[in-house]
TORPANU-872434 format. One record per atom (N, C-alpha, C, CB): residue in three letters; x, y, z. Coordinates in steps of 0.2 Angstrom, whole numbers, padded with zeros to 4 digits, always signed. Glycine has a CB too. Example, Ala and Ser with C-alpha at 12.3 -4.5 7.8 and 13.67 -1.06 7.14 Angstrom:
2
ala+0066-0028+0039;ala+0062-0022+0039;ala+0066-0016+0039;ala+0057-0022+0045;ser+0064-0011+0035;ser+0068-0005+0036;ser+0064+0000+0039;ser+0070-0003+0029;
This chain:
250
unk+0004-0005+0001;unk+0002-0001+0000;unk+0005+0005-0001;unk-0001-0002+0002;unk+0004+0009-0003;unk+0006+0019-0004;unk+0001+0023-0008;unk+0013+0020-0010;unk+0004+0029-0006;unk+0000+0035-0008;unk+0006+0039-0012;unk-0003+0039+0000;unk+0008+0037-0016;unk+0013+0042-0018;unk+0009+0042-0026;unk+0022+0038-0017;unk+0003+0040-0027;unk-0001+0046-0032;unk-0008+0049-0028;unk-0003+0042-0041;unk-0006+0047-0022;unk-0013+0051-0019;unk-0013+0061-0022;unk-0013+0050-0008;unk-0012+0064-0022;unk-0011+0070-0022;unk-0016+0077-0021;unk-0008+0071-0028;unk-0020+0075-0018;unk-0030+0079-0014;unk-0030+0077-0010;unk-0038+0078-0017;unk-0032+0079-0004;unk-0035+0073-0001;unk-0042+0080+0005;unk-0027+0068+0005;unk-0047+0078+0007;unk-0051+0082+0006;unk-0053+0081+0015;unk-0057+0081-0001;unk-0050+0090+0015;unk-0053+0091+0025;unk-0058+0096+0024;unk-0046+0094+0032;unk-0063+0092+0029;unk-0067+0099+0033;unk-0069+0102+0028;unk-0061+0105+0038;unk-0072+0104+0024;unk-0074+0107+0017;unk-0071+0110+0011;unk-0076+0111+0018;unk-0065+0106+0013;unk-0060+0110+0008;unk-0054+0106+0006;unk-0056+0118+0012;unk-0053+0106-0002;unk-0046+0102-0004;unk-0040+0105-0001;unk-0044+0103-0012;unk-0036+0099+0001;unk-0027+0100+0003;unk-0024+0097-0002;unk-0024+0098+0010;unk-0019+0101-0001;unk-0014+0093-0009;unk-0011+0090+0000;unk-0001+0098-0019;unk-0006+0085-0001;unk-0006+0080+0003;unk+0000+0081+0008;unk-0007+0075-0001;unk+0004+0084+0008;unk+0005+0087+0013;unk+0005+0092+0017;unk+0007+0087+0013;unk+0002+0097+0015;unk-0005+0101+0020;unk-0010+0095+0023;unk-0009+0106+0015;unk-0011+0091+0022;unk-0018+0087+0026;unk-0014+0083+0032;unk-0024+0080+0021;unk-0015+0088+0035;unk-0014+0084+0042;unk-0018+0088+0049;unk-0004+0083+0044;unk-0018+0082+0056;unk-0022+0082+0059;unk-0014+0084+0066;unk-0027+0074+0059;unk-0018+0088+0071;unk-0014+0090+0077;unk-0013+0085+0081;unk-0017+0096+0082;unk-0007+0086+0084;unk-0007+0083+0090;unk-0009+0080+0098;unk-0004+0085+0090;unk-0013+0086+0097;unk-0014+0087+0104;unk-0026+0083+0099;unk-0011+0100+0107;unk-0025+0080+0093;unk-0033+0077+0091;unk-0032+0073+0095;unk-0035+0073+0083;unk-0041+0074+0099;unk-0045+0068+0106;unk-0044+0060+0102;unk-0057+0069+0107;unk-0045+0059+0097;unk-0045+0055+0091;unk-0039+0051+0090;unk-0046+0059+0085;unk-0036+0054+0091;unk-0027+0048+0093;unk-0027+0047+0097;unk-0019+0049+0093;unk-0028+0050+0104;unk-0026+0050+0109;unk-0032+0044+0113;unk-0025+0057+0112;unk-0039+0044+0112;unk-0043+0039+0113;unk-0046+0035+0107;unk-0047+0042+0116;unk-0046+0037+0103;unk-0048+0031+0095;unk-0056+0031+0096;unk-0045+0019+0095;unk-0058+0039+0096;unk-0064+0040+0096;unk-0066+0045+0089;unk-0066+0044+0103;unk-0065+0038+0083;unk-0066+0041+0078;unk-0070+0034+0075;unk-0060+0044+0074;unk-0077+0036+0069;unk-0079+0031+0065;unk-0074+0031+0055;unk-0089+0031+0065;unk-0076+0027+0052;unk-0073+0024+0045;unk-0075+0022+0042;unk-0068+0021+0045;unk-0076+0022+0036;unk-0077+0018+0031;unk-0073+0016+0027;unk-0080+0018+0028;unk-0072+0010+0023;unk-0069+0006+0019;unk-0073+0003+0013;unk-0067+0002+0023;unk-0070+0009+0008;unk-0076+0008+0000;unk-0071+0008-0005;unk-0083+0016-0002;unk-0073+0002-0008;unk-0069+0006-0018;unk-0076+0005-0021;unk-0061-0001-0024;unk-0066+0008-0026;unk-0067+0012-0032;unk-0068+0006-0037;unk-0062+0017-0035;unk-0070+0004-0043;unk-0065+0001-0049;unk-0066+0004-0055;unk-0065-0006-0049;unk-0062+0002-0060;unk-0063+0003-0066;unk-0067+0001-0069;unk-0060+0002-0068;unk-0072+0003-0076;unk-0075+0001-0078;unk-0077+0003-0085;unk-0079+0000-0074;unk-0080-0002-0090;unk-0079+0004-0097;unk-0083+0011-0097;unk-0082+0001-0104;unk-0088+0011-0091;unk-0090+0016-0092;unk-0083+0022-0086;unk-0098+0015-0090;unk-0083+0021-0084;unk-0076+0024-0080;unk-0077+0021-0073;unk-0077+0034-0079;unk-0074+0026-0067;unk-0074+0022-0061;unk-0081+0022-0059;unk-0071+0025-0056;unk-0085+0017-0053;unk-0088+0015-0048;unk-0085+0015-0045;unk-0090+0012-0048;unk-0092+0018-0040;unk-0092+0017-0033;unk-0094+0010-0032;unk-0096+0023-0029;unk-0094+0005-0025;unk-0095-0001-0022;unk-0102+0003-0018;unk-0089-0005-0018;unk-0107+0002-0017;unk-0112+0005-0015;unk-0112+0010-0007;unk-0117-0001-0014;unk-0109+0014-0013;unk-0108+0022-0009;unk-0114+0024-0003;unk-0109+0029-0016;unk-0120+0024-0005;unk-0125+0025-0002;unk-0126+0021+0004;unk-0129+0025-0006;unk-0125+0013+0004;unk-0123+0009+0011;unk-0117+0012+0016;unk-0121+0002+0010;unk-0112+0013+0011;unk-0108+0014+0016;unk-0107+0020+0019;unk-0104+0012+0016;unk-0111+0028+0018;unk-0113+0032+0019;unk-0117+0032+0026;unk-0115+0033+0014;unk-0122+0028+0022;unk-0125+0027+0030;unk-0123+0024+0034;unk-0130+0025+0030;unk-0118+0016+0034;unk-0116+0013+0041;unk-0112+0019+0042;unk-0112+0004+0041;unk-0110+0025+0039;unk-0103+0031+0041;unk-0108+0035+0048;unk-0100+0040+0032;unk-0113+0035+0044;unk-0117+0039+0049;unk-0121+0037+0056;unk-0122+0040+0046;unk-0123+0032+0056;unk-0124+0027+0060;unk-0120+0026+0064;unk-0124+0022+0058;unk-0113+0024+0064;unk-0106+0024+0067;unk-0107+0029+0071;unk-0100+0024+0062;unk-0108+0039+0068;unk-0106+0042+0070;unk-0109+0042+0075;unk-0105+0047+0067;unk-0116+0041+0075;unk-0121+0039+0079;unk-0120+0037+0089;unk-0124+0032+0074;unk-0119+0033+0086;unk-0116+0029+0092;unk-0112+0032+0097;unk-0114+0024+0090;unk-0104+0033+0095;unk-0102+0038+0095;unk-0101+0044+0099;unk-0104+0037+0093;unk-0106+0048+0097;unk-0110+0056+0096;unk-0104+0059+0093;unk-0112+0061+0103;unk-0103+0059+0088;unk-0101+0061+0081;unk-0103+0066+0077;unk-0101+0057+0077;unk-0107+0071+0081;unk-0110+0074+0075;unk-0107+0081+0069;unk-0117+0077+0078;unk-0106+0079+0064;unk-0105+0082+0060;unk-0109+0088+0054;unk-0104+0076+0058;unk-0107+0092+0052;unk-0111+0095+0049;unk-0112+0094+0040;unk-0108+0101+0051;unk-0108+0088+0035;unk-0109+0088+0031;unk-0117+0081+0030;unk-0102+0087+0029;unk-0118+0082+0024;unk-0122+0079+0021;unk-0120+0071+0017;unk-0125+0086+0017;unk-0125+0068+0019;unk-0124+0063+0014;unk-0120+0064+0008;unk-0130+0059+0012;unk-0126+0072+0004;unk-0125+0073-0004;unk-0118+0076-0002;unk-0130+0079-0010;unk-0117+0081+0000;unk-0111+0083+0002;unk-0104+0078+0003;unk-0112+0087+0008;unk-0104+0074+0008;unk-0099+0068+0007;unk-0098+0067+0000;unk-0101+0061+0010;unk-0105+0064-0002;unk-0102+0061-0011;unk-0101+0065-0015;unk-0106+0057-0015;unk-0103+0071-0016;unk-0099+0076-0021;unk-0090+0073-0018;unk-0102+0088-0018;unk-0090+0075-0013;unk-0083+0075-0011;unk-0078+0068-0013;unk-0084+0076-0004;unk-0083+0064-0011;unk-0078+0058-0015;unk-0077+0057-0020;unk-0079+0051-0014;unk-0082+0059-0023;unk-0083+0056-0031;unk-0076+0065-0036;unk-0096+0057-0033;unk-0075+0071-0033;unk-0073+0074-0034;unk-0064+0072-0030;unk-0078+0080-0033;unk-0066+0070-0027;unk-0059+0066-0024;unk-0054+0062-0027;unk-0060+0061-0020;unk-0060+0055-0029;unk-0058+0053-0034;unk-0053+0056-0043;unk-0063+0050-0034;unk-0057+0060-0043;unk-0055+0065-0050;unk-0049+0071-0050;unk-0062+0070-0051;unk-0049+0072-0045;unk-0043+0077-0042;unk-0036+0071-0043;unk-0045+0079-0032;unk-0037+0061-0042;unk-0032+0062-0041;unk-0031+0057-0046;unk-0030+0062-0035;unk-0035+0058-0053;unk-0034+0052-0056;unk-0036+0045-0056;unk-0030+0052-0056;unk-0039+0045-0052;unk-0039+0037-0050;unk-0043+0033-0054;unk-0042+0036-0044;unk-0045+0027-0058;unk-0049+0023-0061;unk-0050+0019-0055;unk-0048+0020-0067;unk-0045+0017-0054;unk-0048+0011-0046;unk-0046+0013-0040;unk-0044+0002-0047;unk-0049+0014-0035;unk-0043+0017-0027;unk-0049+0015-0023;unk-0041+0029-0025;unk-0045+0013-0018;unk-0048+0012-0012;unk-0050+0020-0008;unk-0043+0006-0007;unk-0057+0023-0003;unk-0058+0025-0004;unk-0059+0026+0005;unk-0062+0025-0010;unk-0057+0033+0008;unk-0059+0031+0016;unk-0062+0038+0019;unk-0051+0027+0022;unk-0065+0038+0022;unk-0069+0044+0024;unk-0069+0042+0032;unk-0076+0045+0019;unk-0067+0050+0035;unk-0066+0045+0041;unk-0069+0054+0047;unk-0054+0040+0042;unk-0074+0050+0053;unk-0075+0057+0056;unk-0071+0055+0065;unk-0085+0059+0055;unk-0071+0060+0068;unk-0067+0060+0074;unk-0066+0066+0078;unk-0061+0058+0073;unk-0065+0063+0085;unk-0066+0070+0088;unk-0058+0074+0088;unk-0070+0070+0098;unk-0058+0079+0085;unk-0049+0083+0085;unk-0047+0087+0090;unk-0047+0087+0079;unk-0044+0089+0090;unk-0041+0095+0096;unk-0043+0100+0099;unk-0036+0099+0095;unk-0044+0100+0106;unk-0051+0104+0109;unk-0048+0104+0117;unk-0060+0099+0107;unk-0049+0096+0117;unk-0047+0097+0124;unk-0043+0088+0125;unk-0055+0100+0130;unk-0044+0085+0133;unk-0039+0081+0134;unk-0044+0077+0141;unk-0030+0084+0135;unk-0043+0069+0142;unk-0048+0070+0147;unk-0056+0067+0142;unk-0049+0080+0149;unk-0055+0059+0147;unk-0062+0055+0141;unk-0070+0061+0144;unk-0065+0042+0144;unk-0069+0067+0146;unk-0076+0069+0145;unk-0075+0075+0140;unk-0079+0071+0152;unk-0069+0077+0139;unk-0069+0083+0136;unk-0074+0083+0130;unk-0061+0086+0133;unk-0075+0087+0129;unk-0079+0088+0123;unk-0079+0092+0118;unk-0085+0088+0123;unk-0074+0088+0110;unk-0070+0092+0106;unk-0077+0092+0098;unk-0061+0087+0105;unk-0074+0097+0094;unk-0076+0096+0087;unk-0076+0090+0087;unk-0070+0099+0081;unk-0078+0091+0080;unk-0076+0086+0074;unk-0078+0084+0067;unk-0076+0080+0076;unk-0070+0083+0065;unk-0066+0083+0058;unk-0068+0078+0056;unk-0059+0083+0058;unk-0069+0079+0049;unk-0070+0073+0043;unk-0065+0074+0037;unk-0078+0072+0040;unk-0061+0071+0039;unk-0056+0066+0029;unk-0061+0064+0025;unk-0052+0055+0031;unk-0060+0062+0019;unk-0060+0056+0016;unk-0052+0057+0011;unk-0068+0054+0010;unk-0049+0049+0011;unk-0044+0050+0007;unk-0046+0044+0002;unk-0037+0049+0011;unk-0040+0045-0003;unk-0041+0041-0010;unk-0035+0039-0010;unk-0044+0045-0017;unk-0032+0033-0013;unk-0026+0030-0015;unk-0028+0022-0016;unk-0020+0031-0010;unk-0024+0021-0021;unk-0022+0016-0022;unk-0021+0009-0018;unk-0018+0017-0025;unk-0024+0004-0019;unk-0024-0002-0011;unk-0025-0008-0016;unk-0031-0002-0002;unk-0020-0010-0018;unk-0022-0016-0022;unk-0025-0023-0018;unk-0016-0017-0025;unk-0026-0028-0019;unk-0031-0034-0012;unk-0022-0034-0009;unk-0037-0045-0016;unk-0024-0035+0001;unk-0017-0038+0004;unk-0013-0043+0001;unk-0018-0041+0009;unk-0021-0051-0003;unk-0015-0055-0001;unk-0012-0055-0009;unk-0018-0063+0003;unk-0017-0053-0013;unk-0012-0055-0018;unk-0015-0059-0023;unk-0006-0058-0016;unk-0017-0061-0032;unk-0017-0066-0034;unk-0017-0073-0031;unk-0015-0065-0037;unk-0010-0073-0031;unk-0009-0080-0030;unk-0011-0082-0023;unk-0002-0083-0031;unk-0013-0079-0017;unk-0017-0086-0012;unk-0024-0084-0015;unk-0016-0085-0001;unk-0026-0079-0019;unk-0034-0078-0020;unk-0036-0084-0022;unk-0036-0072-0024;unk-0031-0086-0029;unk-0030-0092-0033;unk-0029-0098-0027;unk-0023-0091-0040;unk-0025-0100-0025;unk-0021-0108-0022;unk-0027-0110-0014;unk-0008-0106-0018;unk-0028-0100-0012;unk-0032-0100-0004;unk-0024-0097+0002;unk-0034-0112-0002;unk-0029-0095+0004;unk-0026-0093+0011;unk-0024-0098+0019;unk-0030-0088+0014;unk-0021-0096+0021;unk-0017-0101+0028;unk-0022-0098+0032;unk-0007-0100+0030;unk-0026-0102+0034;unk-0029-0093+0042;unk-0028-0098+0047;unk-0042-0088+0044;unk-0030-0096+0053;unk-0030-0098+0061;unk-0032-0097+0063;unk-0027-0097+0065;unk-0036-0099+0072;unk-0040-0093+0076;unk-0033-0092+0078;unk-0048-0095+0083;unk-0038-0087+0082;unk-0033-0082+0085;unk-0035-0084+0092;unk-0034-0074+0084;unk-0028-0083+0098;unk-0029-0081+0103;unk-0032-0075+0105;unk-0026-0081+0105;unk-0032-0072+0103;unk-0040-0066+0106;unk-0046-0069+0104;unk-0041-0055+0101;unk-0051-0065+0107;unk-0057-0066+0107;unk-0059-0061+0108;unk-0059-0071+0109;unk-0066-0063+0102;unk-0067-0055+0097;unk-0073-0051+0099;unk-0068-0055+0088;unk-0073-0043+0106;unk-0076-0043+0111;unk-0083-0041+0110;unk-0072-0038+0116;unk-0088-0044+0114;unk-0094-0041+0113;unk-0095-0039+0113;unk-0097-0040+0113;unk-0104-0037+0108;unk-0106-0031+0109;unk-0110-0026+0113;unk-0106-0030+0105;unk-0109-0029+0119;unk-0112-0027+0128;unk-0103-0022+0129;unk-0113-0039+0135;unk-0102-0023+0128;unk-0094-0019+0131;unk-0090-0015+0124;unk-0087-0026+0135;unk-0091-0014+0119;unk-0089-0009+0113;unk-0093-0010+0108;unk-0081-0009+0110;unk-0098-0009+0108;unk-0104-0009+0100;unk-0100-0011+0095;unk-0107+0000+0096;unk-0102-0015+0091;unk-0099-0022+0086;unk-0101-0019+0078;unk-0104-0030+0087;unk-0108-0016+0079;unk-0110-0013+0075;unk-0109-0006+0072;unk-0114-0014+0077;unk-0104-0004+0073;unk-0101+0002+0073;unk-0095+0000+0074;unk-0104+0008+0077;unk-0091+0005+0066;unk-0087+0002+0061;unk-0082+0008+0063;unk-0089+0001+0052;unk-0081+0009+0067;unk-0073+0011+0075;unk-0067+0011+0072;unk-0071+0003+0083;unk-0065+0017+0074;unk-0059+0014+0072;unk-0054+0012+0079;unk-0057+0020+0068;unk-0056+0015+0086;unk-0052+0008+0091;unk-0055+0000+0091;unk-0053+0009+0101;unk-0060+0000+0085;unk-0061-0008+0086;unk-0057-0011+0083;unk-0069-0011+0084;unk-0052-0010+0079;unk-0047-0013+0076;unk-0042-0013+0077;unk-0047-0012+0071;unk-0039-0010+0084;unk-0031-0015+0089;unk-0036-0022+0090;unk-0028-0010+0102;unk-0041-0025+0092;unk-0042-0033+0093;unk-0039-0036+0087;unk-0049-0035+0093;unk-0041-0033+0080;unk-0041-0036+0073;unk-0033-0035+0074;unk-0045-0033+0066;unk-0029-0031+0074;unk-0022-0028+0072;unk-0018-0035+0080;unk-0021-0017+0074;unk-0019-0035+0083;unk-0018-0040+0089;unk-0019-0048+0087;unk-0024-0037+0095;unk-0024-0047+0082;unk-0023-0052+0080;unk-0020-0054+0072;unk-0028-0055+0081;unk-0019-0054+0069;unk-0019-0050+0063;unk-0008-0052+0062;unk-0024-0039+0066;unk-0008-0047+0069;unk-0001-0049+0070;unk-0001-0056+0074;unk+0002-0042+0075;unk-0002-0058+0076;unk+0001-0062+0081;unk-0001-0070+0076;unk-0004-0061+0091;unk-0007-0070+0071;unk-0009-0076+0066;unk+0000-0076+0060;unk-0018-0073+0060;unk+0002-0069+0060;unk+0009-0067+0056;unk+0016-0070+0057;unk+0012-0060+0058;unk+0014-0071+0066;unk+0022-0073+0067;unk+0020-0079+0068;unk+0027-0069+0073;unk+0013-0086+0065;unk+0015-0094+0068;unk+0014-0093+0060;unk+0010-0100+0075;unk+0015-0092+0052;unk+0016-0091+0048;unk+0009-0090+0047;unk+0021-0095+0044;unk+0001-0090+0045;unk-0001-0089+0043;unk-0006-0081+0041;unk+0000-0094+0044;unk-0010-0082+0033;unk-0009-0078+0032;unk-0019-0072+0034;unk-0005-0079+0026;unk-0021-0076+0037;unk-0028-0072+0042;unk-0029-0075+0046;unk-0034-0071+0039;unk-0032-0072+0051;unk-0033-0075+0058;unk-0041-0074+0059;unk-0028-0072+0064;unk-0045-0080+0061;unk-0054-0080+0064;unk-0053-0078+0072;unk-0060-0089+0063;unk-0055-0074+0074;unk-0060-0075+0081;unk-0066-0076+0082;unk-0060-0070+0084;unk-0064-0078+0087;unk-0069-0082+0093;unk-0075-0077+0098;unk-0062-0086+0099;unk-0079-0076+0100;unk-0081-0073+0104;unk-0079-0079+0113;unk-0089-0072+0101;unk-0081-0077+0116;unk-0080-0080+0121;unk-0083-0087+0127;unk-0081-0076+0122;unk-0089-0088+0121;unk-0091-0094+0122;unk-0088-0099+0115;unk-0098-0094+0122;unk-0084-0098+0113;unk-0080-0100+0109;unk-0082-0102+0101;unk-0078-0105+0112;unk-0091-0099+0099;unk-0094-0098+0093;unk-0088-0090+0089;unk-0103-0096+0095;unk-0089-0093+0082;unk-0086-0089+0076;unk-0091-0084+0074;unk-0083-0093+0070;unk-0086-0077+0075;unk-0087-0072+0072;unk-0085-0069+0069;unk-0089-0070+0073;unk-0080-0066+0068;unk-0079-0064+0062;unk-0071-0064+0058;unk-0082-0058+0061;unk-0069-0063+0053;unk-0062-0061+0051;unk-0059-0056+0055;unk-0061-0059+0045;unk-0049-0055+0055;unk-0048-0050+0055;unk-0051-0044+0053;unk-0044-0051+0054;unk-0055-0045+0046;unk-0054-0038+0043;unk-0061-0040+0038;unk-0045-0036+0038;unk-0068-0048+0039;unk-0071-0049+0034;unk-0075-0053+0039;unk-0067-0051+0028;unk-0083-0052+0036;unk-0086-0056+0040;unk-0087-0066+0036;unk-0093-0051+0042;unk-0089-0069+0039;unk-0086-0076+0039;unk-0094-0080+0034;unk-0085-0080+0050;unk-0094-0086+0030;unk-0100-0086+0028;unk-0099-0094+0027;unk-0102-0082+0022;unk-0102-0100+0028;unk-0100-0106+0032;unk-0106-0109+0025;unk-0101-0107+0043;unk-0100-0116+0023;unk-0107-0120+0017;unk-0108-0126+0023;unk-0103-0124+0007;unk-0112-0130+0026;unk-0114-0136+0030;unk-0118-0138+0026;unk-0116-0136+0036;unk-0118-0145+0025;unk-0125-0147+0026;unk-0130-0145+0019;unk-0127-0144+0032;unk-0129-0144+0015;unk-0130-0143+0011;unk-0134-0133+0010;unk-0133-0148+0010;unk-0133-0131+0016;unk-0137-0123+0020;unk-0128-0119+0020;unk-0142-0125+0032;unk-0131-0113+0018;unk-0124-0107+0019;unk-0129-0105+0025;unk-0123-0099+0011;unk-0124-0104+0029;unk-0123-0100+0035;unk-0118-0094+0034;unk-0120-0105+0040;unk-0120-0088+0037;unk-0116-0084+0042;unk-0123-0082+0048;unk-0112-0076+0037;unk-0115-0078+0054;unk-0118-0076+0060;unk-0121-0070+0055;unk-0113-0074+0068;unk-0128-0072+0063;unk-0132-0062+0065;unk-0129-0060+0068;unk-0137-0059+0069;unk-0135-0053+0068;unk-0129-0046+0072;unk-0131-0048+0082;unk-0133-0033+0068;unk-0134-0053+0081;unk-0131-0054+0088;unk-0124-0059+0091;unk-0136-0056+0091;unk-0119-0059+0085;unk-0116-0064+0085;unk-0108-0060+0086;unk-0118-0070+0079;unk-0110-0053+0088;unk-0107-0046+0089;unk-0098-0045+0084;unk-0105-0046+0098;unk-0104-0044+0078;unk-0099-0045+0071;unk-0103-0038+0070;unk-0100-0052+0065;unk-0096-0035+0065;unk-0099-0031+0060;unk-0103-0031+0054;unk-0097-0028+0059;unk-0105-0027+0053;unk-0113-0030+0046;unk-0109-0026+0039;unk-0126-0026+0048;unk-0105-0030+0038;unk-0103-0030+0032;unk-0107-0030+0025;unk-0098-0035+0032;unk-0105-0026+0022;unk-0110-0020+0016;unk-0108-0028+0011;unk-0105-0007+0012;unk-0102-0030+0009;unk-0101-0036+0005;unk-0103-0041+0007;unk-0095-0037+0004;unk-0105-0042+0013;unk-0109-0049+0018;unk-0116-0047+0016;unk-0109-0048+0028;unk-0116-0041+0015;unk-0126-0041+0013;unk-0126-0042+0005;unk-0132-0032+0014;unk-0121-0040-0001;unk-0122-0041-0005;unk-0122-0048-0008;unk-0120-0036-0007;unk-0117-0053-0003;unk-0116-0057-0003;unk-0124-0061-0001;unk-0110-0057+0002;unk-0128-0059+0003;unk-0132-0064+0004;unk-0139-0064+0000;unk-0133-0063+0010;unk-0137-0054-0004;unk-0142-0054-0010;unk-0141-0057-0015;unk-0145-0048-0012;unk-0136-0060-0016;unk-0135-0063-0024;unk-0134-0070-0022;unk-0128-0060-0028;unk-0134-0073-0016;unk-0138-0078-0017;unk-0142-0079-0019;unk-0139-0080-0015;unk-0147-0076-0012;unk-0156-0076-0013;unk-0158-0076-0019;unk-0160-0070-0011;unk-0153-0070-0023;unk-0154-0068-0031;unk-0154-0077-0037;unk-0145-0061-0035;unk-0148-0079-0034;unk-0148-0086-0038;unk-0153-0089-0037;unk-0142-0090-0036;unk-0159-0086-0031;unk-0163-0094-0032;unk-0159-0097-0023;unk-0158-0100-0043;unk-0154-0098-0018;unk-0153-0100-0015;unk-0158-0097-0007;unk-0147-0101-0017;unk-0162-0105-0007;unk-0165-0102-0001;unk-0161-0103+0006;unk-0171-0106-0001;unk-0157-0107+0006;unk-0157-0109+0015;unk-0149-0106+0016;unk-0158-0120+0019;unk-0155-0103+0016;unk-0148-0094+0019;unk-0149-0094+0029;unk-0154-0081+0015;unk-0144-0097+0030;unk-0146-0095+0038;unk-0140-0088+0042;unk-0146-0103+0042;unk-0146-0085+0044;unk-0144-0082+0051;unk-0142-0082+0057;unk-0145-0079+0053;unk-0137-0086+0058;unk-0136-0089+0063;unk-0131-0092+0069;unk-0139-0093+0061;unk-0131-0087+0075;unk-0127-0088+0079;unk-0125-0094+0083;unk-0128-0085+0082;unk-0127-0098+0082;unk-0129-0106+0083;unk-0126-0111+0078;unk-0137-0108+0082;unk-0126-0110+0074;unk-0124-0116+0068;unk-0117-0114+0067;unk-0130-0115+0059;unk-0114-0107+0074;unk-0108-0108+0070;unk-0103-0108+0077;unk-0106-0100+0064;unk-0103-0114+0082;unk-0098-0115+0083;unk-0095-0118+0082;unk-0099-0115+0087;unk-0089-0118+0085;unk-0085-0124+0086;unk-0079-0123+0093;unk-0079-0126+0078;unk-0074-0129+0092;unk-0070-0127+0095;unk-0064-0125+0096;unk-0070-0130+0096;unk-0062-0121+0102;unk-0057-0115+0100;unk-0050-0118+0099;unk-0057-0108+0107;unk-0049-0125+0101;unk-0043-0129+0102;unk-0040-0130+0095;unk-0044-0137+0106;unk-0045-0128+0087;unk-0043-0128+0081;unk-0035-0125+0080;unk-0049-0125+0079;unk-0034-0126+0076;unk-0029-0121+0073;unk-0027-0124+0064;unk-0021-0121+0078;
């Protein structure tokens, strides 16, 4: 992943050149992980760059922001225009898009009330695993780190601080020679991968977790369910009880 081709960043309503897009050292979100974001793909098509399910991603961004009381003034239409213009200015045909909202500089201490900043960053980011691993498959392992329960931190909000859990899991897995980590909950049930939802094919059924399984409700997950149903696959089970595994597996 590199940012060499990214020349412009949208920050709080204006476009800044890459070297000018900075965050202050006292930013509340830097110290406490209080931010929310989306990860969106833009694909090259014969009709030009196409953004995958932008509305659904922005809907989730606003829902995540509401959980953490990150109130910002920009409408979904304004963010849509900013994202599209960011892609045009950087002359990308395909790219990754990351809008982020976070508590900015103002004060510190967990009770502090700080202004909210919004950034939009775009860059060319190919798949982490590469074509070879996607073709031959990947080595995965169960992580010794468990996924936190939704009663501890809201798992349906895509918050920056939540990813500490995933970072620990993938780095521990990589140290043992694996490509990806799968996290279980405290009861030994499957939750999700470090950065992806999980589907199983079992006894002729397509199974994935429901919102009660302490998972992020992925936009790609939703798309997979819709595609499967559109193909006539009726046996789709959203059931955490069907995804119980022995946590000693590796």
